[in-house]
C-alpha positions in Angstrom: 25.1 -37.8 35.7 22.0 -40.0 36.0 19.8 -40.0 33.0 22.5 -38.7 30.7 23.2 -40.6 27.5 26.7 -40.6 25.9 27.4 -41.3 22.3 30.2 -43.9 22.1 33.3 -42.9 20.3 33.3 -46.2 18.5 30.5 -45.1 16.2 28.2 -47.6 14.7 30.2 -50.6 16.0 29.3 -49.8 19.6 25.6 -50.2 19.3 24.0 -51.2 22.6 23.3 -54.8 23.3 19.7 -54.0 23.9 19.5 -52.5 20.4 21.2 -55.5 18.7 19.0 -58.0 20.6 15.9 -56.1 19.5 16.9 -56.1 15.9 17.8 -59.8 16.0 14.5 -60.8 17.7 12.5 -58.7 15.2 14.3 -60.3 12.3 13.6 -63.8 13.7 10.0 -63.0 14.2 9.6 -61.6 10.7 11.3 -64.7 9.2 9.1 -67.0 11.2 6.0 -65.1 10.2 7.1 -65.2 6.5 7.8 -69.0 6.7 4.5 -69.6 8.4 2.7 -67.6 5.8 4.3 -69.5 3.0 3.6 -72.8 4.6 -0.1 -71.9 5.2 -0.5 -70.8 1.6 1.1 -74.0 0.2 -0.9 -76.2 2.6 -4.1 -74.3 1.8 -3.6 -74.6 -1.9 -2.8 -78.4 -1.5 -5.9 -79.0 0.6 -8.1 -77.1 -1.8 -6.7 -79.0 -4.8 -7.3 -82.3 -3.0 -10.7 -81.3 -2.0 -11.5 -80.4 -5.6 -10.4 -83.8 -6.8 -12.4 -85.6 -4.1 -15.5 -83.7 -4.9 -15.1 -84.3 -8.6 -14.8 -88.0 -8.0 -17.7 -88.1 -5.6 -20.0 -86.2 -8.0 -18.9 -88.3 -11.0 -19.4 -91.6 -9.2 -22.8 -90.6 -7.8 -24.0 -89.6 -11.2 -22.5 -92.7 -12.8 -24.4 -95.0 -10.4 -27.7 -93.1 -10.6 -30.7 -95.3 -11.6 -31.8 -95.2 -15.2 -28.4 -94.0 -16.5 -27.8 -97.3 -18.3 -31.2 -97.1 -20.0 -30.8 -93.5 -21.0 -27.5 -94.3 -22.7 -29.3 -96.9 -24.9 -31.9 -94.5 -26.1 -31.7 -93.2 -29.7 -31.1 -89.6 -28.4 -29.4 -89.9 -25.0 -28.6 -86.1 -24.9 -32.3 -85.3 -24.6 -32.5 -87.0 -21.3 -29.0 -86.6 -19.9 -28.4 -82.9 -20.6 -31.2 -81.5 -18.4 -30.4 -84.1 -15.7 -26.6 -83.4 -15.8 -27.2 -79.6 -15.5 -29.5 -79.9 -12.5 -27.1 -82.2 -10.8 -24.1 -79.9 -11.6 -25.8 -76.9 -10.0 -26.9 -78.9 -6.9 -23.4 -80.5 -6.5 -21.5 -77.2 -6.8 -19.2 -78.3 -9.6 -18.5 -76.6 -12.8 -19.4 -79.4 -15.2 -20.8 -83.0 -15.5 -20.2 -84.6 -18.9 -21.8 -87.9 -19.9 -20.1 -89.7 -22.9 -20.1 -93.0 -24.7 -17.2 -95.4 -24.7 -15.7 -93.5 -27.6 -15.6 -90.2 -25.7 -18.5 -88.6 -27.6 -20.3 -86.2 -25.2 -24.0 -86.5 -24.4 -24.1 -83.5 -22.0 -22.0 -80.4 -21.3 -22.6 -76.9 -19.7 -21.9 -75.5 -23.1 -24.6 -77.2 -25.4 -22.5 -76.5 -28.5 -19.9 -79.0 -27.1 -22.4 -81.9 -27.1 -21.6 -84.5 -29.8 -17.9 -83.6 -29.7 -15.1 -85.6 -28.3 -14.3 -85.3 -24.6 -11.0 -83.6 -23.7 -9.1 -85.8 -21.4 -7.8 -89.3 -20.7 -10.5 -92.1 -20.9 -8.3 -95.1 -21.1 -8.1 -96.0 -17.4 -11.8 -95.4 -17.0 -12.6 -97.8 -19.9 -10.6 -100.4 -18.0 -13.0 -99.8 -15.1 -10.9 -97.4 -13.0 -11.6 -93.9 -11.7 -9.1 -91.4 -13.0 -8.4 -87.7 -12.0 -6.4 -85.2 -13.9 -5.8 -81.5 -14.7 -6.4 -80.5 -18.3 -7.1 -77.5 -20.5 -10.7 -78.0 -21.3 -13.4 -75.9 -22.9 -14.0 -74.0 -19.6 -10.3 -73.3 -19.1 -7.9 -75.0 -16.7 -9.9 -77.9 -15.2 -9.5 -80.5 -12.5 -11.7 -83.5 -13.5 -12.5 -87.0 -12.6 -13.6 -89.7 -15.1 -15.7 -92.6 -13.8 -17.0 -95.7 -15.8 -20.7 -96.5 -16.1 -21.2 -100.3 -16.1 -24.1 -102.3 -17.3 -25.7 -105.3 -15.5 -23.1 -107.5 -16.9 -20.3 -105.4 -15.5 -19.3 -104.2 -18.9 -18.4 -100.5 -19.3 -21.2 -98.9 -21.3 -20.4 -95.2 -20.8 -18.3 -92.7 -19.0 -19.1 -89.7 -16.6 -16.7 -86.9 -16.0 -17.2 -84.1 -13.3 -14.9 -81.4 -12.1 -14.1 -77.8 -11.2 -12.1 -75.1 -12.9 -8.8 -73.9 -11.4 -10.3 -70.4 -11.2 -12.8 -71.5 -8.7 -10.3 -73.5 -6.8 -7.9 -70.4 -6.6 -10.9 -68.2 -5.4 -11.3 -70.4 -2.4 -7.7 -69.9 -1.5 -7.9 -66.2 -2.1 -10.9 -66.0 0.3 -8.9 -67.7 2.9 -5.8 -65.4 2.4 -7.1 -62.3 4.4 -7.7 -64.4 7.4 -4.3 -65.9 7.2 -2.6 -62.5 6.7 -4.5 -61.0 9.6 -3.5 -63.8 11.9 0.2 -63.5 10.8 0.1 -59.6 11.3 -1.4 -60.0 14.8 1.2 -62.5 15.7 4.0 -60.3 14.4 2.8 -57.2 16.2 2.5 -59.1 19.5 5.9 -60.6 19.1 7.5 -57.2 18.1 5.9 -55.4 21.1 7.1 -58.0 23.5 10.6 -57.8 22.0 10.5 -54.0 22.3 9.5 -54.1 26.0 12.2 -56.5 26.8 14.8 -54.4 24.9 13.6 -51.2 26.5 14.0 -52.6 30.0 17.5 -53.9 29.1 18.5 -50.5 27.5 17.3 -48.6 30.6 19.3 -50.8 32.9 22.6 -50.5 30.8 22.0 -46.9 29.5 22.7 -48.2 26.1 26.4 -48.8 26.9 28.8 -51.6 27.5 31.2 -51.9 30.4 34.0 -50.1 28.7 31.8 -47.2 27.5 30.2 -46.9 30.9 33.6 -46.6 32.6 34.7 -43.9 30.2 31.5 -42.1 30.6 31.9 -41.7 34.4 35.5 -40.7 34.0 34.6 -38.0 31.5 31.6 -36.8 33.6 33.8 -36.5 36.7 36.4 -34.4 34.7 33.8 -32.2 33.2 31.9 -31.7 36.4 34.8 -30.3 38.2 36.2 -28.3 35.3 33.1 -26.2 34.3 32.7 -22.6 35.4 29.2 -23.4 36.7 28.4 -24.8 40.1 26.6 -28.1 40.3 24.8 -29.5 43.4 23.0 -32.8 43.8 20.7 -33.0 46.8 18.6 -36.0 47.8 15.0 -36.0 49.0 16.1 -35.6 52.7 18.0 -32.5 52.0 21.4 -34.2 52.1 24.2 -32.9 49.8 25.2 -35.8 47.6 27.6 -34.0 45.2 29.1 -30.5 44.9 31.7 -29.7 42.2 34.6 -27.4 42.7 32.9 -24.3 41.2 29.9 -24.8 43.6 32.2 -25.0 46.6 34.0 -21.9 45.5 30.9 -19.8 44.9 29.1 -20.9 48.1 32.2 -21.1 50.2 31.7 -24.8 51.1 34.3 -26.9 52.9 35.9 -29.9 51.3 34.0 -32.3 53.4 30.6 -30.8 52.6 29.5 -33.9 50.6 27.2 -36.1 52.6 26.1 -33.4 55.1 22.6 -32.1 55.5 22.2 -28.7 53.8 21.2 -27.1 57.1 24.5 -28.3 58.7 26.9 -27.2 56.0 29.0 -24.4 57.5 29.4 -21.1 55.6 26.3 -21.6 53.5 24.2 -18.4 53.2 20.8 -18.8 54.9 18.9 -17.6 51.8 20.7 -20.0 49.6 20.1 -22.8 52.1 16.4 -22.0 52.3 16.1 -22.2 48.5 18.0 -25.6 48.3 15.9 -27.2 51.1 12.6 -26.0 49.5 13.0 -28.3 46.6 10.9 -26.0 44.4 11.6 -25.4 40.8 13.7 -22.2 40.2 14.6 -20.7 36.9 17.3 -18.0 36.7 16.5 -16.9 40.2 19.0 -14.3 41.5 20.2 -14.9 45.1 22.6 -12.4 46.8 25.2 -14.2 48.9 27.8 -11.9 50.4 29.1 -9.7 47.6 28.0 -12.1 44.8 24.9 -12.2 42.7 24.2 -15.9 41.9 21.8 -17.1 39.3 20.2 -20.4 40.5 18.4 -23.0 38.4 16.8 -25.9 40.4 15.0 -29.0 39.1 13.9 -32.3 40.5 16.0 -35.3 39.6 13.0 -37.6 39.3 11.6 -37.4 35.8 8.0 -37.1 37.1 8.9 -34.6 39.8 8.2 -37.0 42.6 8.2 -35.2 46.0 10.5 -37.6 47.7 13.1 -37.4 44.9 16.2 -35.2 45.0 17.1 -32.0 43.2 19.8 -30.9 40.8 21.0 -27.3 41.1 23.2 -25.2 38.8 24.7 -21.9 39.9 26.3 -19.1 37.9 28.1 -16.0 39.0 26.4 -13.0 37.4 28.1 -10.2 39.3 30.3 -8.9 36.5 27.7 -9.9 33.9 25.1 -7.7 35.6 27.4 -4.7 35.4 28.2 -5.4 31.7 24.5 -6.0 31.0 23.6 -2.7 32.6 26.1 -0.8 30.5 24.9 -2.6 27.4 21.3 -1.9 28.2 22.1 1.8 28.6 23.9 1.9 25.3 21.0 0.1 23.7 18.5 2.6 25.0 20.6 5.4 23.7 21.0 3.9 20.3 17.3 3.2 20.2 16.7 6.9 21.2 18.9 8.1 18.3 17.3 5.6 15.9 13.8 6.7 16.8 14.8 10.4 16.6 15.9 9.8 13.0 12.4 8.6 12.1 10.2 10.8 14.4 12.0 14.1 13.9 11.5 15.9 10.6 8.3 14.2 9.4 7.1 17.6 8.1 8.8 20.6 6.6 7.4 22.8 9.4 9.9 24.5 11.7 7.5 24.6 14.7 6.4 21.0 14.2 10.0 19.8 13.9 10.9 21.5 17.2 7.9 19.8 18.9 9.0 16.4 17.6 12.5 17.0 19.0 11.1 17.8 22.4 8.7 14.9 22.4 11.4 12.4 21.4 13.6 13.4 24.4 10.9 13.2 27.0 10.8 11.0 29.1 13.5 8.7 27.7 16.3 11.1 28.1 15.1 14.1 30.1 12.1 15.0 32.3 11.5 18.3 30.4 12.8 19.5 27.1 12.4 23.0 25.6 13.4 24.3 22.2 14.3 28.0 21.7 14.8 29.2 18.1 16.0 32.5 16.8 13.2 34.7 15.6 14.6 34.7 12.1 14.5 30.9 11.8 10.7 30.9 12.2 10.5 33.1 9.2 12.9 30.9 7.2 15.9 33.3 7.4 19.3 32.7 8.8 19.7 34.2 12.3 22.3 36.8 13.1 24.6 36.9 16.2 23.0 37.7 19.5 19.5 37.3 18.2 16.6 36.9 20.6 15.1 33.5 20.8 11.5 32.4 20.9 10.4 29.4 22.9 9.0 27.2 20.1 8.4 23.8 21.8 7.9 22.6 25.4 7.5 19.0 26.5 7.6 17.4 29.9 6.3 14.7 32.2 4.1 17.2 33.9 2.3 20.4 32.7 2.6 22.5 35.9 6.3 23.3 35.5 7.6 26.9 36.0 9.7 26.9 32.8 9.1 29.7 30.3 5.9 29.0 28.3 5.8 28.3 24.6 5.7 31.4 22.4 7.6 33.7 24.7 10.4 35.8 23.2 13.4 35.4 25.6 16.5 37.5 25.8 19.0 35.3 27.6 21.7 37.0 29.6 25.3 36.4 28.4 26.0 34.5 31.7 23.4 31.8 31.0 24.4 28.5 29.5 21.9 29.1 26.7 23.6 32.3 25.6 27.1 30.8 25.9 26.0 27.8 23.9 24.4 30.0 21.2 27.4 32.2 21.0 30.1 29.5 21.0 28.2 26.6 19.3 29.3 24.2 22.1 26.9 22.3 24.4 26.8 23.4 28.1 26.4 21.0 31.0 25.1 22.4 34.4 25.1 19.5 36.9 23.6 21.6 39.7 21.4 24.5 38.7 21.1 25.8 42.3 24.9 26.4 42.3 25.1 28.2 38.9 25.0 32.0 39.5 25.0 32.8 35.8 21.8 30.8 35.2 20.2 32.1 38.4 20.7 35.7 37.3 18.5 35.3 34.2 15.2 35.6 36.1 15.7 35.2 39.9 12.1 34.7 40.7 11.5 32.1 38.0 14.9 30.3 38.4 14.2 30.0 42.2 10.8 28.5 41.4 12.4 26.0 38.9 14.9 24.8 41.6 12.1 24.5 44.2 10.0 22.5 41.7 12.8 19.9 41.7 14.6 20.6 38.4 18.2 20.3 39.3 20.3 19.6 36.2 20.5 21.1 32.7 22.1 20.5 29.3 21.9 23.4 26.8 22.8 22.1 23.3 22.9 24.5 20.3 21.1 23.6 17.1 23.9 23.8 14.5 23.2 23.1 10.8 25.7 23.9 8.0 27.8 26.0 10.4 24.8 28.2 11.4 23.4 28.2 15.0 19.6 28.1 14.7 18.7 28.0 18.4 19.3 26.1 21.7 17.7 22.8 23.0 17.4 22.6 26.8 17.2 19.2 28.5 16.0 19.4 32.2 16.2 16.6 34.8 14.0 16.4 37.9 12.9 12.9 38.8 16.3 11.2 38.5 18.4 12.2 41.5 21.7 11.9 39.6 22.7 14.9 37.5 23.5 14.8 33.8 27.0 13.5 33.2 29.5 13.6 30.3 27.9 10.6 28.6 24.5 12.3 28.7 26.1 15.4 27.2 27.5 13.5 24.3 24.1 11.9 23.7 22.4 15.3 23.8 24.9 16.6 21.3 24.3 13.7 18.9 20.5 13.9 19.3 20.5 17.7 18.6 22.9 17.3 15.7 20.5 14.9 14.0 17.6 17.1 14.6 19.4 20.2 13.4 19.5 18.9 9.8 15.7 18.4 9.8 15.3 21.9 11.4 17.4 23.5 8.7 15.5 21.7 6.0 12.3 23.0 7.5 13.7 26.5 7.7 14.8 26.5 4.1 11.4 25.1 3.0 9.7 27.8 5.0 11.8 30.5 3.2 11.1 29.0 -0.2 7.4 28.5 0.6 7.1 32.1 1.7 8.9 33.3 -1.5 6.6 31.1 -3.6 3.5 32.3 -1.9 4.6 35.9 -2.2 5.4 35.4 -5.9 2.1 33.6 -6.6 0.0 36.2 -4.8 1.7 38.9 -6.8 0.9 37.0 -10.0 -2.7 36.0 -9.2 -5.4 38.7 -9.6 -5.8 40.6 -6.3 -9.1 42.1 -7.3 -11.2 41.3 -10.4 -11.6 44.2 -12.9 -14.8 46.1 -13.2 -17.1 44.7 -15.9 -20.9 44.2 -16.2 -21.1 41.0 -18.4 -21.0 38.5 -15.5 -21.2 38.3 -11.7 -18.2 36.4 -10.5 -17.2 34.4 -7.4 -13.8 32.7 -7.2 -11.7 30.6 -4.8 -8.0 29.5 -4.8 -6.2 27.2 -2.4 -2.6 26.1 -2.8 -1.7 22.4 -2.3 -0.6 21.0 1.1 2.9 20.5 -0.3 3.2 24.2 -1.4 2.0 26.7 -4.0 1.5 25.5 -7.5 0.7 26.8 -11.0 -3.1 27.0 -11.0 -4.6 30.4 -12.0 -7.8 32.1 -13.0 -8.6 35.4 -14.7 -11.5 37.7 -15.7 -10.4 39.9 -18.5 -12.7 42.7 -19.9 -12.9 42.9 -23.7 -14.2 45.6 -26.0 -17.9 45.6 -26.7 -18.9 44.9 -23.1 -17.6 41.4 -23.5 -15.5 39.4 -20.9 -12.9 36.6 -21.1 -12.9 33.9 -18.4 -9.7 32.0 -18.1 -8.6 29.0 -15.9 -5.2 27.3 -16.3 -3.0 24.7 -14.6 0.8 24.3 -14.6 2.2 21.0 -13.5 4.3 21.0 -10.4 4.7 23.1 -7.2 7.0 25.7 -5.9 8.8 28.7 -7.4 9.2 27.3 -10.8 5.5 26.4 -11.2 4.4 29.8 -9.8 6.8 31.7 -12.1 5.6 29.7 -15.1 2.1 30.4 -14.2 2.9 34.2 -14.1 4.5 34.0 -17.6 1.4 32.2 -19.1 -1.0 34.5 -17.3 0.8 37.6 -18.7 0.8 36.0 -22.1 -2.9 35.4 -22.0 -3.5 39.0 -21.1 -1.4 40.2 -24.0 -3.0 37.8 -26.5 -6.5 38.8 -25.3 -5.7 42.4 -26.2 -5.5 41.3 -29.8 -9.2 40.3 -29.5 -8.8 36.9 -31.1 -11.0 33.9 -31.0 -10.4 31.4 -28.2 -8.8 28.8 -30.4 -6.4 31.4 -31.8 -5.5 32.6 -28.3 -4.7 29.0 -27.3 -2.7 28.4 -30.5 -0.5 31.5 -29.8 -0.1 30.3 -26.2 0.9 26.9 -27.4 3.6 28.5 -29.6 4.8 30.5 -26.7 5.2 27.4 -24.5 7.1 25.6 -27.3 9.5 28.5 -27.7 10.1 28.5 -23.9 10.9 24.8 -24.0 13.1 25.2 -27.1 15.1 28.1 -25.5 15.8 25.9 -22.4 17.1 22.9 -24.4 20.7 22.2 -23.6 20.6 24.2 -20.4 19.4 23.2 -16.9 15.8 23.4 -18.1 14.8 25.3 -14.9 12.5 27.5 -17.0 10.9 24.9 -19.1 7.2 24.1 -18.9 6.7 20.6 -17.7 3.0 20.6 -18.6 0.2 23.2 -18.7 -3.5 23.2 -19.5 -5.9 26.2 -20.2 -9.5 26.9 -20.7 -10.5 30.2 -22.4 -14.1 31.5 -22.8 -15.5 34.7 -24.2 -19.0 35.9 -23.3 -20.9 38.6 -25.1 -23.8 40.1 -23.0 -25.4 41.7 -26.0 -25.8 38.5 -28.0 -25.7 36.1 -25.0 -23.2 34.2 -27.1 -20.3 32.3 -25.4 -17.3 30.9 -27.3 -15.0 28.4 -25.6 -11.8 26.4 -26.3 -9.6 24.3 -24.1 -6.1 22.9 -24.2 -6.1 19.6 -22.3 -8.2 21.2 -19.5 -11.3 19.7 -17.9 -14.6 20.8 -19.5 -16.6 23.5 -17.9 -20.2 23.2 -16.4 -23.2 25.3 -17.4 -26.1 25.6 -15.1 -29.3 27.0 -16.6 -31.5 29.4 -14.6 -33.8 26.5 -13.8 -31.0 24.6 -12.1 -30.4 22.1 -14.9 -26.6 21.5 -15.1 -24.6 19.8 -17.8 -21.0 19.3 -18.7 -20.2 21.2 -21.9 -19.2 18.9 -24.7 -16.1 20.8 -25.6 -13.3 19.4 -27.8 -10.3 18.6 -25.5 -7.4 19.8 -27.5 -3.8 18.8 -26.5 -2.0 20.4 -23.5 0.0 23.5 -24.2 3.5 22.9 -25.7 2.8 19.7 -27.6 2.0 21.4 -30.9 0.8 19.8 -34.1 -2.9 19.7 -33.3 -5.3 22.6 -33.9 -7.7 23.8 -31.2 -11.4 24.0 -31.7 -13.9 26.6 -30.5 -17.3 25.6 -29.3 -20.1 28.2 -29.2 -23.1 28.4 -26.8 -26.1 30.6 -26.3 -26.6 31.3 -22.6 -29.8 32.5 -21.1 -29.5 35.4 -18.7 -28.7 34.2 -15.2 -26.9 31.0 -16.4 -23.8 30.0 -14.4 -20.6 29.0 -16.1 -18.3 27.0 -13.8 -14.6 26.7 -14.5 -12.2 24.8 -12.3 -8.9 22.9 -12.1 -8.4 19.2 -11.5 -7.3 19.6 -7.9 -11.0 20.2 -7.1 -12.4 16.9 -8.4 -9.4 14.6 -8.2 -8.7 12.8 -5.0 -7.1 9.6 -3.8 -9.7 6.8 -4.1 -12.0 8.9 -6.4 -11.7 9.0 -10.1 -12.4 12.0 -12.4 -15.8 10.7 -13.5 -17.1 10.5 -9.9 -15.6 13.9 -9.1 -17.4 15.5 -12.1 -20.7 14.0 -11.1 -20.3 15.3 -7.5 -19.5 18.8 -9.0 -22.6 18.7 -11.2 -24.7 17.7 -8.2 -23.3 20.5 -6.1 -23.9 23.1 -8.8 -27.4 21.8 -9.3 -28.3 22.0 -5.6 -27.1 25.6 -5.1 -29.1 28.7 -5.9 -28.2 31.1 -8.7 -25.8 33.2 -6.6 -22.2 32.6 -7.6 -20.9 32.9 -4.0 -23.5 30.4 -2.8 -22.5 28.1 -5.7 -18.8 28.4 -4.7 -19.5 27.6 -1.1 -21.7 24.6 -2.0 -19.1 23.1 -4.3 -16.3 23.6 -1.8 -18.2 22.0 1.0 -18.9 18.9 -1.0 -15.6 18.5 -3.0 -12.8 20.4 -1.3 -10.2 17.8 0.1 -9.1 18.1 3.7 -5.5 18.1 2.7 -5.4 18.9 -1.0 -2.6 17.2 -2.9 -2.9 19.7 -5.8 -3.9 23.3 -6.1 -7.6 24.1 -6.3 -9.0 26.9 -8.4 -12.7 27.6 -8.9 -14.4 30.4 -10.9 -18.2 30.7 -11.1 -19.6 33.4 -13.4 -23.4 34.2 -13.7 -24.2 35.8 -17.0 -25.9 39.2 -17.5 -27.3 40.8 -20.7 -27.1 44.3 -22.0 -30.8 45.2 -22.6 -32.1 46.4 -26.0 -32.6 49.9 -24.4 -28.8 50.2 -24.1 -28.0 49.0 -27.7 -28.4 51.1 -30.8 -27.6 49.6 -34.2 -27.9 51.0 -37.8 -27.2 49.6 -41.2 -25.2 52.2 -43.2 -25.9 52.6 -47.0 -22.7 52.3 -48.9 -22.6 56.0 -50.0 -20.9 59.1 -48.6 -24.1 60.9 -47.8 -25.0 58.3 -45.2 -22.4 59.7 -42.8 -24.5 62.7 -41.8 -27.5 60.5 -41.2 -25.5 58.3 -38.9 -24.2 61.4 -36.9 -27.8 62.6 -36.5 -29.1 59.2 -35.3 -26.3 58.9 -32.9 -26.9 62.3 -31.4 -30.6 61.5 -30.9 -29.7 58.2 -29.2 -27.3 59.9 -26.8 -30.0 62.4 -25.9 -32.3 59.5 -25.1 -29.6 57.9 -22.9 -28.8 61.1 -21.1 -25.3 61.5 -22.6 -25.4 64.7 -24.5 -22.0 65.6 -23.2 -20.5 62.8 -25.4 -22.4 63.9 -28.5 -19.6 66.0 -30.1 -16.8 63.3 -29.6 -19.1 60.5 -30.7 -20.2 62.3 -33.8 -16.6 63.1 -34.7 -15.5 59.5 -34.1 -18.4 58.0 -36.1 -17.8 60.4 -38.9 -14.2 59.4 -39.2 -14.8 55.6 -38.8 -17.8 55.5 -41.2 -16.0 57.6 -43.8 -13.0 55.3 -43.7 -15.3 52.2 -44.0 -17.1 53.7 -47.0 -13.9 55.0 -48.6 -11.5 52.0 -48.0 -13.7 49.1 -46.9 -16.5 47.1 -48.4 -20.2 46.5 -47.8 -22.0 45.8 -45.6 -21.4 48.6 -43.1 -23.0 48.8 -39.7 -22.8 51.0 -36.7 -23.5 50.0 -33.2 -23.5 52.0 -29.9 -23.3 50.2 -26.6 -24.2 52.1 -23.4 -22.6 50.3 -20.4 -20.3 51.9 -17.8 -19.2 54.1 -20.7 -20.0 54.4 -24.4 -18.6 52.1 -27.1 -18.8 53.0 -30.7 -18.4 50.1 -33.2 -18.2 50.3 -37.0 -18.5 47.1 -38.9 -17.6 46.5 -42.6 -16.8 43.6 -44.8 -13.1 44.2 -45.4 -10.4 42.5 -43.3 -7.7 45.1 -44.1 -6.3 46.5 -40.9 -6.0 50.3 -40.4 -2.8 51.8 -39.1 -2.3 54.8 -36.9 0.3 57.3 -38.2 1.3 60.9 -37.8 0.5 63.0 -40.9 2.9 65.7 -41.9 1.6 69.3 -42.2 1.7 69.1 -45.9 -0.3 65.8 -46.1 -3.9 66.1 -47.2 -5.1 63.1 -45.1 -3.9 60.5 -42.6 -5.2 62.2 -39.5 -8.5 60.2 -39.0 -7.3 57.4 -36.6 -5.1 59.9 -34.8 -8.2 62.0 -34.2 -10.1 58.9 -33.0 -7.2 57.9 -30.6 -7.2 61.4 -29.2 -11.0 61.6 -28.6 -11.5 58.1 -27.2 -10.2 56.3 -24.1 -9.4 53.1 -26.0 -9.7 52.0 -29.6 -8.9 48.9 -31.6 -9.8 46.4 -34.2 -11.2 42.9 -34.0 -11.9 40.5 -36.8 -15.1 38.6 -37.6 -15.8 35.8 -40.0 -17.4 38.5 -42.3 -14.8 41.3 -42.0 -13.7 43.5 -39.1 -15.0 45.9 -36.4 -13.3 49.1 -35.5 -14.3 50.2 -32.0 -13.7 53.1 -29.7 -14.6 53.5 -26.1 -15.4 56.8 -24.4 -15.4 57.3 -20.6 -18.7 58.3 -19.0 -19.4 62.0 -18.4 -18.0 63.4 -15.2 -15.1 60.8 -15.0 -12.6 63.4 -16.0 -11.1 61.1 -18.6 -12.8 62.5 -21.7 -10.6 65.0 -23.6 -12.0 68.2 -24.8 -11.5 68.1 -28.5 -10.4 71.1 -30.6 -11.9 70.6 -34.0 -9.7 73.2 -35.6 -6.6 71.2 -34.6 -7.4 68.4 -37.0 -8.4 67.9 -40.5 -11.3 65.5 -41.1 -9.5 63.6 -43.8 -9.6 59.9 -43.1 -6.5 57.8 -43.0 -6.2 55.3 -45.9 -6.8 51.7 -44.8 
């Protein structure tokens, strides 16, 4: 074809003539340029050398024939006159030196004055004989070109010599200054010659197409064979619309006769008018589809002239795409279905929520597979349980191309009739295809009014595919078609089954998570305090929020202690789910048990740390499902009588204390290691809190958030507490408004306690002399105090308890001994002594003389116990307030007043 280049099979030996001529001409031009450059350089150097010799001779002769030179040579000191004269002449003449010397070669002048008086370097013999002599020597100034001229007297006798010359350096500089001009001229000449050669070679190459006669013959033979063998039609049309060439495939596809070549396109018989119009238009066409008879032809048309000249012809290629279009349609359908399944894998099951998973399934199917999609799940599935046979289904998700459809709405509980495809699919676990809903009596019988409205709406075909996961049917997914006139077919049914099967796994995972989450929430709620116990030491507000990913192990507690005191606890177990909640319950129960021992906060944490270590040790070698991965705790005890607060923490965040004036600070509390590490003791910090102070305890989920460090969170917490008023509930709301994350990644627990004090009018205290007679005085003082408090009903029991406890302290304890009565909701009797020996309750035999004291105290009081202080111990007993029905009526004759030995 015209304009096509063919690589010769002869390889490098068959280079085109134009190319060889070009290379040869360029080589000749380069050689000529190089020779010319060398000749110019040699000629220039020769001319400059000759010019230097001539100038040296001329300057030397001029100076030798100057007036007065003969007289100057005869003076006693010729150098005094000749040196300045020679230097001025040298500079004016542009030579490098002028040397005047006597007939023996002794210098009278020189550019370097230190050379005067020394012998001249050069040949003087010819000049002494009266001749001018030039030569090149190595003189004082370097490589020199010099001329030596004789100076003659009036009698013609040589009386002196003059030498003038130039250094070779200056001579070479002249040549170098001429070299750029020479090179530029040579380069310009070479460029012009090469450009001319290229133009000539290009023209020759265009005319021969780069081939010789043999190659050109082979090219046309090959082209003709290929042209008629390819499975693509080729047409060549000239600018007048005449068919110049049509290969065999083109004649077959267009139905052209054998003699079609040379005819005008409009006169070719059997050519489709639409194809003829396209060929005569001469316009550019790219993959344009033209229908001719039963064929779909893809036409490409381009102008044959390189510049698209209007009067040029066109080259046309034609492909038959009839079968390809069918295959392409099938491939595109398969691609869309694979893309739908691929997208379903990523878009369905993004959350572990059953309802949301059902919505994602419906949204993926519309509109790429169905016009409407509904998901009906068994009621038990929504609660996380496995459904039973024949269960009612609730419409969980609805998605469609329009919102005014007559399908059952979302949230409706549906009892499908056994004749419906939904019920059959749910019962058998096999997908049901209904090509024509209007002709399916079983489906129409479900709800005649609604089903008739659905058919009238235009929904005409249905696929009901059961959601089956691990052999359990969870529900049914319904795909409805309305806009596409063709009903669902078997291919659509297989796609629906595959799509629902992929979604069923995510649905079952969400169901299982729902069940586990519900169990964890139930367990956690049962383990957390439902209502805070009654106590008067602090006003409390609290808040708890589980993490977005599920319940965790954060907890808080308010535990009443003897002596009107209260313990405030906040803890955190690492992790989420049932294990974290169960571990939290174990630790919370342990804290309650340890607090009943009435120990100091650091001792409570030490016992809790030992417990966690034992739990982890017991789980070693097993599956470790019960081990504690990590836990922290903060334990504080507040006494409203002394306003004293003792705190200790095990790896937990420090609490905040807000004074009544709003000043808030973070308590500088020793951190201590997290529970279970062991080896490090815990430390207790002690504070004195003014009445109305707020103690803020919290877990790390409140202050930690992505993009915010703990320091910034603590500062925000301090700001929130400072800006709120003294009410604990208002403080809790202010803190949560400022710090609570939208989607917490960890549990959030917050406990705000405002301190109270037990006034002096509700506290009575006496120092007891260490003698038995003091017991009666204490009983009398206690009776008078109870009369003042309006509690005379408790007088007998109180006197009896104090009598027994004080007697025991005097008999078995050590000084000092003190008695304190606290009037809160009830009455608390406390006896202090300096001994740390613990009393024990026992049942005395009828023949024993003593041992019934603590038994008597236990019978008369509601609770009793012992706590230790740095200076000894305190035995306390609590009595219920009058009228509560909890105070026993003592029978003093039933007991002996002998105290039990300590």
